[in-house]
DOSETI-919386 format. One record per atom (N, C-alpha, C, O): residue number from 1; residue in one letter; atom name; x negated, y negated, z. Coordinates in steps of 0.001 Angstrom, whole numbers. Example, Ala and Ser with C-alpha at 12.3 -4.5 7.8 and 13.67 -1.06 7.14 Angstrom:
BEGIN
   nr  rest  atom     east    north       up
    1     a     N   -13190     5690     7800
    1     a    CA   -12300     4500     7800
    1     a     C   -13200     3300     7800
    1     a     O   -14236     3319     8465
    2     s     N   -12850     2250     7080
    2     s    CA   -13670     1060     7140
    2     s     C   -12900      -30     7870
    2     s     O   -13409    -1138     8039
! end
This chain:
BEGIN
   nr  rest  atom     east    north       up
    1     m     N     -815     1186        0
    1     m    CA        0        0        0
    1     m     C     -865    -1258        0
    1     m     O     -416    -2325     -420
    2     t     N    -2123    -1128      479
    2     t    CA    -3102    -2209      405
    2     t     C    -4496    -1594      480
    2     t     O    -4636     -385      668
    3     d     N    -5508    -2409      335
    3     d    CA    -6887    -1955      439
    3     d     C    -7263    -1892     1920
    3     d     O    -7457    -2927     2557
    4     r     N    -7365     -686     2462
    4     r    CA    -7637     -503     3890
    4     r     C    -8957    -1135     4307
    4     r     O    -9103    -1528     5465
    5     a     N    -9913    -1242     3409
    5     a    CA   -11215    -1830     3732
    5     a     C   -11086    -3307     4098
    5     a     O   -11959    -3854     4772
    6     r     N   -10013    -3953     3662
    6     r    CA    -9805    -5366     3971
    6     r     C    -8985    -5587     5239
    6     r     O    -8785    -6725     5664
    7     v     N    -8513    -4500     5841
    7     v    CA    -7725    -4593     7076
    7     v     C    -8679    -4602     8264
    7     v     O    -9534    -3725     8388
    8     r     N    -8534    -5586     9128
    8     r    CA    -9385    -5693    10318
    8     r     C    -8703    -5040    11522
    8     r     O    -7476    -5022    11619
    9     a     N    -9504    -4514    12421
    9     a    CA    -8997    -3893    13654
    9     a     C    -8847    -4976    14715
    9     a     O    -9693    -5106    15600
   10     r     N    -7768    -5755    14627
   10     r    CA    -7561    -6890    15527
   10     r     C    -6591    -6592    16653
   10     r     O    -6713    -7158    17740
   11     e     N    -5623    -5706    16411
   11     e    CA    -4605    -5360    17398
   11     e     C    -4571    -3850    17566
   11     e     O    -4965    -3098    16674
   12     e     N    -4097    -3427    18719
   12     e    CA    -3928    -1998    18963
   12     e     C    -2468    -1718    19281
   12     e     O    -1834    -2446    20045
   13     r     N    -1948     -661    18688
   13     r    CA     -566     -245    18921
   13     r     C     -550     1223    19318
   13     r     O    -1359     2017    18838
   14     a     N      382     1576    20200
   14     a    CA      588     2972    20568
   14     a     C     1700     3530    19685
   14     a     O     2746     2905    19507
   15     v     N     1455     4711    19141
   15     v    CA     2441     5374    18290
   15     v     C     2557     6815    18750
   15     v     O     1553     7483    18998
   16     s     N     3783     7283    18861
   16     s    CA     3995     8690    19212
   16     s     C     5118     9247    18349
   16     s     O     5964     8513    17840
   17     a     N     5097    10563    18203
   17     a    CA     6124    11225    17400
   17     a     C     6227    12672    17857
   17     a     O     5307    13208    18475
   18     a     N     7353    13295    17546
   18     a    CA     7564    14698    17874
   18     a     C     8314    15361    16725
   18     a     O     9036    14706    15973
   19     g     N     8129    16663    16607
   19     g    CA     8812    17436    15572
   19     g     C     9006    18862    16036
   19     g     O     8341    19312    16969
   20     a     N     9903    19568    15398
   20     a    CA    10187    20954    15758
   20     a     C     9028    21884    15416
   20     a     O     8876    22945    16021
   21     d     N     8207    21478    14436
   21     d    CA     7077    22281    13983
   21     d     C     6030    21317    13420
   21     d     O     6310    20126    13286
   22     p     N     4831    21805    13089
   22     p    CA     3794    20902    12575
   22     p     C     4214    20117    11328
   22     p     O     3848    18949    11194
   23     a     N     4966    20725    10420
   23     a    CA     5376    20015     9204
   23     a     C     6288    18840     9533
   23     a     O     6072    17734     9036
   24     s     N     7293    19062    10355
   24     s    CA     8187    17956    10699
   24     s     C     7472    16928    11565
   24     s     O     7836    15752    11542
   25     l     N     6463    17343    12330
   25     l    CA     5656    16399    13104
   25     l     C     4880    15466    12176
   25     l     O     4824    14262    12427
   26     v     N     4287    15993    11119
   26     v    CA     3546    15163    10157
   26     v     C     4480    14113     9573
   26     v     O     4121    12938     9498
   27     v     N     5665    14521     9164
   27     v    CA     6626    13579     8582
   27     v     C     7040    12538     9615
   27     v     O     7113    11351     9298
   28     a     N     7313    12965    10843
   28     a    CA     7739    12029    11891
   28     a     C     6642    11013    12206
   28     a     O     6927     9826    12369
   29     f     N     5396    11465    12291
   29     f    CA     4297    10560    12616
   29     f     C     4055     9554    11487
   29     f     O     3921     8356    11735
   30     l     N     4001    10043    10260
   30     l    CA     3791     9133     9142
   30     l     C     4962     8158     8985
   30     l     O     4766     7017     8566
   31     t     N     6169     8600     9317
   31     t    CA     7327     7715     9282
   31     t     C     7192     6616    10328
   31     t     O     7560     5472    10061
   32     e     N     6675     6933    11507
   32     e    CA     6433     5907    12535
   32     e     C     5427     4874    12045
   32     e     O     5609     3677    12266
   33     l     N     4367     5328    11383
   33     l    CA     3380     4392    10829
   33     l     C     4007     3526     9742
   33     l     O     3728     2329     9662
   34     l     N     4842     4119     8914
   34     l    CA     5523     3374     7867
   34     l     C     6469     2327     8474
   34     l     O     6562     1207     7971
   35     l     N     7160     2692     9543
   35     l    CA     8052     1740    10208
   35     l     C     7289      559    10791
   35     l     O     7792     -564    10782
   36     l     N     6081      797    11298
   36     l    CA     5244     -309    11774
   36     l     C     4998    -1310    10652
   36     l     O     5056    -2521    10865
   37     e     N     4724     -801     9470
   37     e    CA     4466    -1684     8335
   37     e     C     5747    -2374     7893
   37     e     O     5736    -3573     7617
   38     q     N     6843    -1642     7821
   38     q    CA     8088    -2206     7304
   38     q     C     8735    -3200     8262
   38     q     O     9330    -4181     7815
   39     t     N     8634    -2972     9558
   39     t    CA     9313    -3853    10516
   39     t     C     8422    -4974    11042
   39     t     O     8905    -6083    11272
   40     d     N     7129    -4707    11238
   40     d    CA     6207    -5705    11795
   40     d     C     5170    -6198    10796
   40     d     O     4427    -7137    11084
   41     g     N     5114    -5573     9623
   41     g    CA     4073    -5923     8667
   41     g     C     2700    -5473     9143
   41     g     O     1683    -6002     8693
   42     f     N     2661    -4491    10059
   42     f    CA     1404    -4036    10655
   42     f     C      720    -3026     9747
   42     f     O     1318    -2019     9371
   43     l     N     -534    -3295     9396
   43     l    CA    -1348    -2415     8564
   43     l     C    -2357    -1686     9439
   43     l     O    -3059    -2316    10230
   44     a     N    -2437     -388     9308
   44     a    CA    -3370      414    10101
   44     a     C    -4758      395     9485
   44     a     O    -4914      528     8271
   45     r     N    -5755      229    10325
   45     r    CA    -7158      329     9908
   45     r     C    -7746     1641    10407
   45     r     O    -8378     2376     9648
   46     e     N    -7537     1930    11686
   46     e    CA    -8066     3156    12291
   46     e     C    -6990     3799    13157
   46     e     O    -6180     3114    13782
   47     i     N    -7000     5124    13181
   47     i    CA    -6037     5876    13981
   47     i     C    -6798     6910    14790
   47     i     O    -7583     7685    14245
   48     t     N    -6562     6916    16089
   48     t    CA    -7086     7959    16959
   48     t     C    -5882     8732    17475
   48     t     O    -5085     8201    18249
   49     a     N    -5746     9980    17051
   49     a    CA    -4557    10767    17354
   49     a     C    -4898    11958    18232
   49     a     O    -5955    12573    18093
   50     h     N    -3981    12270    19139
   50     h    CA    -4125    13412    20037
   50     h     C    -2884    14296    19906
   50     h     O    -1803    13917    20358
   51     p     N    -3037    15484    19284
   51     p    CA    -1892    16389    19171
   51     p     C    -1553    17009    20521
   51     p     O    -2418    17178    21380
   52     v     N     -278    17342    20688
   52     v    CA      218    17950    21921
   52     v     C      878    19277    21561
   52     v     O     1766    19329    20710
   53     g     N      436    20343    22214
   53     g    CA     1007    21665    21978
   53     g     C      152    22495    21043
   53     g     O     -730    21984    20352
   54     n     N      437    23797    21040
   54     n    CA     -274    24716    20170
   54     n     C      717    25750    19635
   54     n     O     1057    26684    20361
   55     p     N     1187    25621    18408
   55     p    CA      847    24587    17433
   55     p     C     1435    23245    17858
   55     p     O     2388    23194    18636
   56     p     N      861    22160    17344
   56     p    CA     1314    20842    17783
   56     p     C     2750    20537    17359
   56     p     O     3151    20766    16218
   57     t     N     3510    20007    18330
   57     t    CA     4879    19566    18056
   57     t     C     5081    18121    18500
   57     t     O     6189    17591    18415
   58     a     N     4017    17490    18972
   58     a    CA     4059    16074    19335
   58     a     C     2673    15482    19105
   58     a     O     1680    16202    19007
   59     i     N     2630    14163    19021
   59     i    CA     1364    13468    18830
   59     i     C     1441    12116    19518
   59     i     O     2471    11442    19500
   60     v     N      333    11741    20119
   60     v    CA      186    10426    20740
   60     v     C    -1029     9796    20078
   60     v     O    -2088    10419    19995
   61     a     N     -880     8564    19607
   61     a    CA    -1967     7948    18851
   61     a     C    -2144     6486    19221
   61     a     O    -1218     5807    19663
   62     s     N    -3368     6035    19021
   62     s    CA    -3712     4628    19118
   62     s     C    -4034     4156    17711
   62     s     O    -4879     4738    17031
   63     v     N    -3361     3105    17277
   63     v    CA    -3530     2595    15914
   63     v     C    -4049     1166    16005
   63     v     O    -3423      315    16636
   64     t     N    -5190      903    15379
   64     t    CA    -5706     -459    15335
   64     t     C    -5569     -997    13917
   64     t     O    -5704     -266    12936
   65     g     N    -5299    -2279    13839
   65     g    CA    -5130    -2920    12546
   65     g     C    -4711    -4358    12734
   65     g     O    -5055    -4994    13730
   66     e     N    -3966    -4865    11772
   66     e    CA    -3496    -6244    11841
   66     e     C    -2257    -6399    10981
   66     e     O    -1914    -5516    10195
   67     r     N    -1589    -7533    11141
   67     r    CA     -412    -7823    10328
   67     r     C     -821    -8211     8917
   67     r     O    -1888    -8781     8689
   68     f     N       53    -7888     7984
   68     f    CA     -170    -8203     6581
   68     f     C     -327    -9705     6395
   68     f     O      486   -10492     6881
   69     d     N    -1374   -10090     5691
   69     d    CA    -1646   -11490     5362
   69     d     C    -1805   -11557     3845
   69     d     O    -2806   -11077     3314
   70     p     N     -831   -12146     3132
   70     p    CA     -902   -12148     1675
   70     p     C    -2134   -12861     1121
   70     p     O    -2509   -12638      -30
   71     a     N    -2759   -13707     1918
   71     a    CA    -3972   -14388     1465
   71     a     C    -5178   -13446     1461
   71     a     O    -6143   -13677      732
   72     r     N    -5127   -12383     2274
   72     r    CA    -6261   -11458     2388
   72     r     C    -5964   -10045     1905
   72     r     O    -6875    -9328     1491
   73     h     N    -4707    -9641     1953
   73     h    CA    -4349    -8264     1614
   73     h     C    -3589    -8216      290
   73     h     O    -2639    -8968       72
   74     s     N    -4026    -7323     -577
   74     s    CA    -3301    -7121    -1830
   74     s     C    -2070    -6264    -1558
   74     s     O    -2120    -5318     -772
   75     a     N     -976    -6602    -2208
   75     a    CA      246    -5797    -2093
   75     a     C      264    -4801    -3237
   75     a     O      360    -5179    -4405
   76     r     N      170    -3530    -2891
   76     r    CA      184    -2470    -3906
   76     r     C     1538    -1780    -3884
   76     r     O     2517    -2350    -3403
   77     t     N     1601     -587    -4387
   77     t    CA     2857      157    -4446
   77     t     C     3415      391    -3047
   77     t     O     2716      878    -2158
   78     e     N     4681       38    -2866
   78     e    CA     5333      191    -1569
   78     e     C     5798     1629    -1372
   78     e     O     6400     2217    -2271
   79     v     N     5525     2186     -221
   79     v    CA     6025     3506      148
   79     v     C     7373     3304      817
   79     v     O     7483     2538     1774
   80     k     N     8395     3984      324
   80     k    CA     9746     3845      866
   80     k     C    10024     4848     1984
   80     k     O    10703     4530     2961
   81     a     N     9483     6079     1829
   81     a    CA     9768     7121     2815
   81     a     C     8757     8253     2699
   81     a     O     8116     8430     1663
   82     v     N     8627     9012     3774
   82     v    CA     7797    10214     3815
   82     v     C     8755    11397     3740
   82     v     O     9790    11399     4405
   83     t     N     8419    12403     2936
   83     t    CA     9351    13510     2722
   83     t     C     8744    14863     3109
   83     t     O     7531    15003     3263
   84     l     N     9617    15835     3257
   84     l    CA     9196    17223     3469
   84     l     C     8975    17946     2138
   84     l     O     8488    19077     2120
   85     h     N     9328    17303     1034
   85     h    CA     9230    17922     -296
   85     h     C     7795    18367     -584
   85     h     O     6882    17544     -655
   86     r     N     7611    19660     -748
   86     r    CA     6319    20274    -1076
   86     r     C     5213    19930      -71
   86     r     O     4033    19929     -421
   87     l     N     5588    19644     1149
   87     l    CA     4624    19347     2210
   87     l     C     3840    20617     2553
   87     l     O     4411    21696     2709
   88     v     N     2523    20461     2667
   88     v    CA     1661    21567     3057
   88     v     C      823    21110     4239
   88     v     O      160    20074     4175
   89     v     N      854    21887     5323
   89     v    CA       54    21589     6510
   89     v     C     -899    22750     6729
   89     v     O     -465    23895     6852
   90     d     N    -2185    22468     6777
   90     d    CA    -3225    23470     7024
   90     d     C    -3877    23132     8356
   90     d     O    -4810    22331     8412
   91     l     N    -3385    23745     9429
   91     l    CA    -3887    23450    10772
   91     l     C    -5341    23867    10949
   91     l     O    -6099    23196    11650
   92     e     N    -5735    24966    10319
   92     e    CA    -7109    25443    10478
   92     e     C    -8125    24456     9916
   92     e     O    -9207    24293    10480
   93     r     N    -7789    23803     8818
   93     r    CA    -8711    22840     8191
   93     r     C    -8415    21399     8596
   93     r     O    -9164    20487     8243
   94     g     N    -7316    21190     9341
   94     g    CA    -6956    19844     9760
   94     g     C    -6541    18954     8597
   94     g     O    -6896    17776     8544
   95     r     N    -5784    19532     7663
   95     r    CA    -5385    18794     6460
   95     r     C    -3896    18979     6184
   95     r     O    -3266    19947     6609
   96     a     N    -3370    18007     5453
   96     a    CA    -1986    18112     4998
   96     a     C    -1877    17453     3627
   96     a     O    -2609    16510     3325
   97     r     N     -968    17949     2807
   97     r    CA     -629    17305     1545
   97     r     C      786    16779     1703
   97     r     O     1715    17530     2001
   98     v     N      934    15477     1498
   98     v    CA     2215    14823     1720
   98     v     C     2625    14088      449
   98     v     O     1814    13401     -172
   99     i     N     3871    14238       76
   99     i    CA     4424    13484    -1046
   99     i     C     5343    12416     -462
   99     i     O     6201    12702      373
  100     v     N     5149    11197     -913
  100     v    CA     5958    10093     -413
  100     v     C     6872     9563    -1519
  100     v     O     6586     9715    -2706
  101     d     N     7981     8935    -1103
  101     d    CA     8885     8275    -2043
  101     d     C     8406     6846    -2228
  101     d     O     8143     6132    -1261
  102     i     N     8296     6440    -3497
  102     i    CA     7890     5051    -3775
  102     i     C     8972     4335    -4544
  102     i     O     8820     3159    -4873
! end
């Protein structure tokens, strides 16, 4: 949605999410981050996340970044929503493939 390299770590926000399983947790967490951008104009620079449970069904995170400033941040393609469509979560490798609605 913007060039993350131009986002400064000026503010810190707490973000948490929960899901019935790891896949729904990924969607819930990314949706919380998207809501930060959509409601506050907050852009994430760094995220420190701590999963809860085994397998994880909750997450608590610290997100640093700043509010969108059109003078410094380019506006790229807007993400409308995070979906479960073709979502793949690989817990062993710590990776996920997520398709978003634009």
